[in-house]
LODREN-30593 format. One record per atom (N, C-alpha, C): residue number from 1; chain; atom name; x, y, z. Coordinates in steps of 0.1 Angstrom, whole numbers, plus 5000, padded with zeros to 4 digits. Layout:
! residues N
{NUM, "A", "CA", {X, Y, Z}}
...
! end
This chain:
! residues 69
{1, "A", "N", {3486, 7783, 0113}}
{1, "A", "CA", {3497, 7777, 0120}}
{1, "A", "C", {3503, 7779, 0133}}
{2, "A", "N", {3511, 7770, 0140}}
{2, "A", "CA", {3518, 7778, 0150}}
{2, "A", "C", {3531, 7781, 0148}}
{3, "A", "N", {3534, 7793, 0158}}
{3, "A", "CA", {3549, 7800, 0154}}
{3, "A", "C", {3561, 7789, 0150}}
{4, "A", "N", {3560, 7777, 0157}}
{4, "A", "CA", {3570, 7767, 0158}}
{4, "A", "C", {3572, 7764, 0141}}
{5, "A", "N", {3559, 7766, 0134}}
{5, "A", "CA", {3564, 7760, 0120}}
{5, "A", "C", {3565, 7773, 0108}}
{6, "A", "N", {3569, 7786, 0111}}
{6, "A", "CA", {3570, 7796, 0106}}
{6, "A", "C", {3582, 7794, 0102}}
{7, "A", "N", {3587, 7800, 0088}}
{7, "A", "CA", {3597, 7801, 0084}}
{7, "A", "C", {3607, 7807, 0089}}
{8, "A", "N", {3621, 7808, 0087}}
{8, "A", "CA", {3630, 7817, 0096}}
{8, "A", "C", {3633, 7828, 0087}}
{9, "A", "N", {3629, 7840, 0088}}
{9, "A", "CA", {3633, 7853, 0081}}
{9, "A", "C", {3620, 7859, 0074}}
{10, "A", "N", {3610, 7850, 0077}}
{10, "A", "CA", {3596, 7855, 0074}}
{10, "A", "C", {3585, 7862, 0081}}
{11, "A", "N", {3580, 7871, 0079}}
{11, "A", "CA", {3574, 7880, 0086}}
{11, "A", "C", {3558, 7875, 0090}}
{12, "A", "N", {3555, 7874, 0101}}
{12, "A", "CA", {3540, 7866, 0101}}
{12, "A", "C", {3531, 7878, 0111}}
{13, "A", "N", {3519, 7878, 0108}}
{13, "A", "CA", {3510, 7883, 0115}}
{13, "A", "C", {3502, 7873, 0125}}
{14, "A", "N", {3505, 7877, 0140}}
{14, "A", "CA", {3499, 7868, 0146}}
{14, "A", "C", {3482, 7867, 0146}}
{15, "A", "N", {3478, 7857, 0144}}
{15, "A", "CA", {3462, 7856, 0144}}
{15, "A", "C", {3454, 7852, 0157}}
{16, "A", "N", {3458, 7845, 0165}}
{16, "A", "CA", {3453, 7841, 0178}}
{16, "A", "C", {3465, 7839, 0187}}
{17, "A", "N", {3461, 7840, 0201}}
{17, "A", "CA", {3471, 7832, 0213}}
{17, "A", "C", {3465, 7826, 0220}}
{18, "A", "N", {3467, 7814, 0221}}
{18, "A", "CA", {3459, 7805, 0232}}
{18, "A", "C", {3466, 7801, 0243}}
{19, "A", "N", {3462, 7792, 0252}}
{19, "A", "CA", {3467, 7790, 0264}}
{19, "A", "C", {3456, 7798, 0273}}
{20, "A", "N", {3461, 7796, 0290}}
{20, "A", "CA", {3455, 7801, 0297}}
{20, "A", "C", {3455, 7814, 0298}}
{21, "A", "N", {3445, 7824, 0307}}
{21, "A", "CA", {3447, 7838, 0308}}
{21, "A", "C", {3461, 7846, 0312}}
{22, "A", "N", {3467, 7837, 0322}}
{22, "A", "CA", {3479, 7843, 0328}}
{22, "A", "C", {3490, 7840, 0316}}
{23, "A", "N", {3492, 7829, 0305}}
{23, "A", "CA", {3499, 7832, 0296}}
{23, "A", "C", {3494, 7838, 0285}}
{24, "A", "N", {3483, 7844, 0282}}
{24, "A", "CA", {3481, 7851, 0271}}
{24, "A", "C", {3488, 7866, 0279}}
{25, "A", "N", {3482, 7870, 0290}}
{25, "A", "CA", {3488, 7881, 0296}}
{25, "A", "C", {3502, 7883, 0295}}
{26, "A", "N", {3507, 7871, 0298}}
{26, "A", "CA", {3526, 7873, 0300}}
{26, "A", "C", {3530, 7876, 0285}}
{27, "A", "N", {3526, 7867, 0274}}
{27, "A", "CA", {3529, 7868, 0258}}
{27, "A", "C", {3526, 7884, 0255}}
{28, "A", "N", {3514, 7889, 0263}}
{28, "A", "CA", {3513, 7902, 0258}}
{28, "A", "C", {3520, 7912, 0263}}
{29, "A", "N", {3524, 7909, 0273}}
{29, "A", "CA", {3536, 7920, 0279}}
{29, "A", "C", {3548, 7919, 0274}}
{30, "A", "N", {3551, 7908, 0267}}
{30, "A", "CA", {3560, 7907, 0259}}
{30, "A", "C", {3564, 7913, 0243}}
{31, "A", "N", {3549, 7915, 0241}}
{31, "A", "CA", {3549, 7923, 0229}}
{31, "A", "C", {3540, 7915, 0219}}
{32, "A", "N", {3536, 7904, 0222}}
{32, "A", "CA", {3529, 7893, 0214}}
{32, "A", "C", {3513, 7896, 0213}}
{33, "A", "N", {3510, 7905, 0201}}
{33, "A", "CA", {3493, 7911, 0204}}
{33, "A", "C", {3489, 7906, 0193}}
{34, "A", "N", {3475, 7902, 0191}}
{34, "A", "CA", {3470, 7899, 0177}}
{34, "A", "C", {3468, 7910, 0169}}
{35, "A", "N", {3474, 7907, 0153}}
{35, "A", "CA", {3476, 7919, 0145}}
{35, "A", "C", {3487, 7924, 0146}}
{36, "A", "N", {3498, 7920, 0155}}
{36, "A", "CA", {3513, 7924, 0155}}
{36, "A", "C", {3520, 7915, 0142}}
{37, "A", "N", {3530, 7920, 0141}}
{37, "A", "CA", {3537, 7915, 0132}}
{37, "A", "C", {3550, 7908, 0140}}
{38, "A", "N", {3555, 7896, 0137}}
{38, "A", "CA", {3565, 7889, 0143}}
{38, "A", "C", {3573, 7878, 0133}}
{39, "A", "N", {3587, 7879, 0137}}
{39, "A", "CA", {3597, 7873, 0124}}
{39, "A", "C", {3605, 7863, 0133}}
{40, "A", "N", {3608, 7852, 0127}}
{40, "A", "CA", {3615, 7842, 0132}}
{40, "A", "C", {3629, 7846, 0130}}
{41, "A", "N", {3636, 7846, 0137}}
{41, "A", "CA", {3649, 7848, 0136}}
{41, "A", "C", {3659, 7836, 0135}}
{42, "A", "N", {3656, 7826, 0143}}
{42, "A", "CA", {3661, 7813, 0143}}
{42, "A", "C", {3654, 7801, 0151}}
{43, "A", "N", {3655, 7791, 0147}}
{43, "A", "CA", {3648, 7780, 0154}}
{43, "A", "C", {3657, 7767, 0158}}
{44, "A", "N", {3658, 7766, 0171}}
{44, "A", "CA", {3669, 7751, 0176}}
{44, "A", "C", {3660, 7744, 0180}}
{45, "A", "N", {3656, 7729, 0176}}
{45, "A", "CA", {3647, 7722, 0184}}
{45, "A", "C", {3633, 7724, 0192}}
{46, "A", "N", {3628, 7734, 0182}}
{46, "A", "CA", {3614, 7738, 0185}}
{46, "A", "C", {3615, 7753, 0194}}
{47, "A", "N", {3625, 7758, 0199}}
{47, "A", "CA", {3626, 7770, 0207}}
{47, "A", "C", {3631, 7780, 0195}}
{48, "A", "N", {3620, 7791, 0196}}
{48, "A", "CA", {3626, 7799, 0189}}
{48, "A", "C", {3627, 7813, 0191}}
{49, "A", "N", {3638, 7820, 0185}}
{49, "A", "CA", {3641, 7835, 0188}}
{49, "A", "C", {3633, 7843, 0177}}
{50, "A", "N", {3627, 7850, 0182}}
{50, "A", "CA", {3621, 7859, 0172}}
{50, "A", "C", {3621, 7877, 0174}}
{51, "A", "N", {3618, 7885, 0164}}
{51, "A", "CA", {3619, 7902, 0166}}
{51, "A", "C", {3604, 7901, 0167}}
{52, "A", "N", {3601, 7909, 0175}}
{52, "A", "CA", {3586, 7913, 0178}}
{52, "A", "C", {3586, 7930, 0183}}
{53, "A", "N", {3583, 7936, 0180}}
{53, "A", "CA", {3581, 7951, 0182}}
{53, "A", "C", {3595, 7960, 0185}}
{54, "A", "N", {3604, 7956, 0176}}
{54, "A", "CA", {3619, 7959, 0176}}
{54, "A", "C", {3624, 7952, 0190}}
{55, "A", "N", {3621, 7942, 0193}}
{55, "A", "CA", {3631, 7935, 0202}}
{55, "A", "C", {3631, 7921, 0199}}
{56, "A", "N", {3643, 7916, 0204}}
{56, "A", "CA", {3643, 7901, 0202}}
{56, "A", "C", {3640, 7894, 0213}}
{57, "A", "N", {3633, 7882, 0211}}
{57, "A", "CA", {3627, 7875, 0221}}
{57, "A", "C", {3632, 7861, 0222}}
{58, "A", "N", {3633, 7851, 0230}}
{58, "A", "CA", {3634, 7836, 0230}}
{58, "A", "C", {3624, 7834, 0234}}
{59, "A", "N", {3618, 7824, 0227}}
{59, "A", "CA", {3604, 7818, 0231}}
{59, "A", "C", {3605, 7801, 0233}}
{60, "A", "N", {3601, 7794, 0242}}
{60, "A", "CA", {3603, 7779, 0242}}
{60, "A", "C", {3592, 7776, 0234}}
{61, "A", "N", {3594, 7760, 0231}}
{61, "A", "CA", {3585, 7754, 0221}}
{61, "A", "C", {3570, 7753, 0224}}
{62, "A", "N", {3567, 7753, 0237}}
{62, "A", "CA", {3556, 7754, 0244}}
{62, "A", "C", {3545, 7766, 0245}}
{63, "A", "N", {3556, 7774, 0245}}
{63, "A", "CA", {3549, 7790, 0243}}
{63, "A", "C", {3546, 7793, 0230}}
{64, "A", "N", {3556, 7788, 0220}}
{64, "A", "CA", {3555, 7794, 0206}}
{64, "A", "C", {3540, 7786, 0199}}
{65, "A", "N", {3540, 7772, 0205}}
{65, "A", "CA", {3531, 7764, 0198}}
{65, "A", "C", {3515, 7772, 0203}}
{66, "A", "N", {3517, 7780, 0211}}
{66, "A", "CA", {3503, 7786, 0214}}
{66, "A", "C", {3501, 7799, 0208}}
{67, "A", "N", {3511, 7802, 0200}}
{67, "A", "CA", {3511, 7816, 0190}}
{67, "A", "C", {3505, 7812, 0178}}
{68, "A", "N", {3496, 7816, 0173}}
{68, "A", "CA", {3491, 7812, 0157}}
{68, "A", "C", {3495, 7824, 0149}}
{69, "A", "N", {3500, 7825, 0140}}
{69, "A", "CA", {3502, 7832, 0127}}
{69, "A", "C", {3496, 7828, 0115}}
! end
């Protein structure tokens, strides 16, 4: 399921990252890697704030839909 559907406060494991190569590289630089843990802190209108690798990052709805957990 995409990250936009993940429950707030629940830790998920990233299974796949979709999109073009530039998008994948950008997300990887932010810490979103396959097999990594990600926790949704809050979700507002599809945009999400997540904890990944001890950092809090805001991700747009479009980007969050490319991250499968």
